[in-house]
C-alpha positions in Angstrom: 148.1 -90.3 -79.8 145.0 -92.3 -79.6 144.1 -94.4 -76.5 142.0 -97.5 -76.9 140.5 -98.9 -73.7 139.9 -102.7 -73.7 137.7 -104.2 -71.0 137.9 -107.9 -70.4 135.9 -109.8 -67.9 137.9 -112.2 -65.7 136.1 -115.1 -64.1 136.4 -114.9 -60.3 137.0 -118.0 -58.3 135.5 -118.2 -54.8 138.3 -118.3 -52.2 138.3 -121.5 -50.2 137.8 -121.2 -46.5 140.9 -121.9 -44.4 140.5 -125.2 -42.6 142.3 -124.8 -39.3 141.8 -123.8 -35.6 141.7 -120.0 -35.8 142.8 -118.1 -32.7 142.2 -114.3 -32.5 143.0 -111.6 -30.0 141.2 -108.3 -30.0 141.5 -105.2 -27.8 138.4 -103.2 -26.8 137.8 -100.0 -24.8 134.3 -99.2 -25.9 132.3 -100.0 -22.7 134.7 -98.2 -20.2 134.7 -94.8 -18.7 137.0 -92.3 -20.6 139.1 -91.8 -17.5 139.4 -95.5 -16.8 142.6 -97.4 -17.5 140.8 -100.6 -18.1 141.2 -102.7 -21.2 139.2 -105.7 -22.4 141.2 -108.3 -24.3 139.1 -110.9 -26.1 140.7 -114.2 -27.1 138.5 -116.2 -29.5 138.8 -119.6 -31.1 137.0 -121.0 -34.2 137.4 -124.7 -35.2 137.0 -124.6 -39.0 138.1 -128.3 -39.4 136.3 -131.6 -39.3 138.5 -132.7 -36.4 138.0 -132.7 -32.6 140.7 -131.3 -30.5 141.1 -132.4 -26.9 142.7 -131.1 -23.7 142.5 -127.5 -24.8 143.7 -124.9 -22.4 144.0 -121.1 -22.7 146.9 -119.6 -20.8 147.4 -115.9 -20.3 150.6 -114.6 -18.7 149.9 -111.0 -17.9 152.8 -108.5 -18.2 153.8 -106.5 -15.2 152.1 -103.4 -16.5 148.6 -105.0 -16.3 146.6 -105.9 -13.2 143.9 -108.5 -13.6 140.4 -107.2 -12.9 137.9 -109.8 -14.2 137.3 -112.5 -16.8 134.2 -113.8 -18.6 134.0 -116.8 -18.1 136.0 -116.9 -14.9 139.5 -118.3 -15.0 139.9 -121.8 -13.7 143.2 -121.1 -12.1 144.9 -117.8 -11.1 148.6 -118.2 -10.1 150.0 -114.7 -9.8 149.9 -113.1 -13.2 149.1 -116.4 -15.0 145.5 -117.1 -15.8 144.4 -120.6 -17.0 141.1 -121.4 -18.7 140.2 -125.1 -19.2 138.5 -125.3 -22.6 138.5 -129.1 -22.7 137.2 -130.5 -26.1 136.9 -128.3 -29.1 134.4 -129.9 -31.5 134.2 -129.2 -35.3 132.7 -125.8 -36.1 132.8 -124.8 -32.4 133.4 -121.1 -31.6 133.9 -119.4 -28.2 135.6 -116.4 -26.7 137.1 -115.3 -23.4 137.0 -111.7 -22.3 139.8 -110.7 -19.9 139.6 -107.3 -18.3 142.8 -105.7 -17.0 143.8 -102.3 -15.6 147.0 -100.6 -16.6 149.3 -99.5 -13.8 149.4 -95.8 -12.9 153.2 -95.6 -13.7 152.6 -96.6 -17.4 153.1 -93.7 -19.7 151.3 -93.3 -23.1 154.6 -94.1 -24.9 155.1 -97.4 -23.0 154.6 -100.6 -25.0 152.2 -103.2 -23.6 152.5 -106.7 -24.9 149.6 -109.1 -24.1 150.2 -112.7 -25.0 147.8 -115.7 -24.9 148.6 -119.3 -25.6 146.0 -121.9 -26.6 147.4 -125.4 -26.1 145.5 -128.5 -27.4 146.0 -132.1 -28.5 145.5 -132.9 -32.2 145.8 -136.6 -33.2 148.1 -137.3 -30.3 150.3 -134.3 -30.9 150.4 -131.4 -28.4 150.2 -128.1 -30.3 150.4 -124.5 -29.1 149.1 -121.4 -30.8 150.3 -118.0 -29.5 148.5 -114.7 -30.2 150.1 -111.4 -29.3 148.7 -107.9 -29.1 151.4 -105.2 -28.8 150.5 -101.5 -28.7 151.6 -98.4 -26.8 149.3 -97.3 -24.0 148.5 -94.2 -26.0 147.4 -96.4 -29.0 145.2 -98.4 -26.7 143.6 -95.3 -25.3 142.5 -94.6 -29.0 144.1 -91.1 -29.3 142.5 -89.7 -26.1 143.7 -86.3 -24.6 147.2 -86.7 -23.5 148.3 -88.7 -26.4 148.8 -85.6 -28.5 151.0 -84.1 -25.7 153.0 -87.2 -25.5 153.5 -87.3 -29.3 154.5 -83.6 -29.2 157.1 -84.2 -26.4 158.4 -87.2 -28.2 158.9 -85.3 -31.5 160.7 -82.5 -29.6 162.9 -84.9 -27.6 165.9 -84.6 -30.0 165.2 -81.0 -31.1 167.4 -79.4 -28.4 170.4 -81.6 -29.2 169.9 -81.0 -32.9 172.7 -79.1 -34.7 170.1 -77.2 -36.7 168.8 -75.6 -33.5 172.2 -74.5 -32.5 172.9 -73.2 -36.0 169.8 -71.1 -36.0 170.7 -69.7 -32.5 174.2 -68.9 -33.7 172.8 -67.0 -36.7 
């Protein structure tokens, strides 16, 4: 058998930039104490269009597991667990972000799922539009694999072990 390798150059086309209002949601724990239960959520927008959007508002409805600590810039309205940030007009090529610091309740376990949701509402050519971004992780994932996560994973993996027929078969033998 003889193998012949053929190499062809393929012309690459530059990928066109997406023209839209891009909303992102990131989670960060880099600037907090290791024993802290604080999480920073960053909601960012990037207007990659030639259009101007008006009456833009960021609305964050915090889940019951999270307690509001701080926001940068400050929220324009706090109604219970709902934070409202008045953005106003979003011009072409405008970028900005909002950092929302929350603290996780003490009764939340590392296996509990935390779902953070943010809505950006705006008017585009007379039409009201809503973009929703969601961050969903377990508390253990948000803690970036800190001590305690291994124990929780071990307990979770052994949860069904004692009801397993294999265990009882081994004990019987």
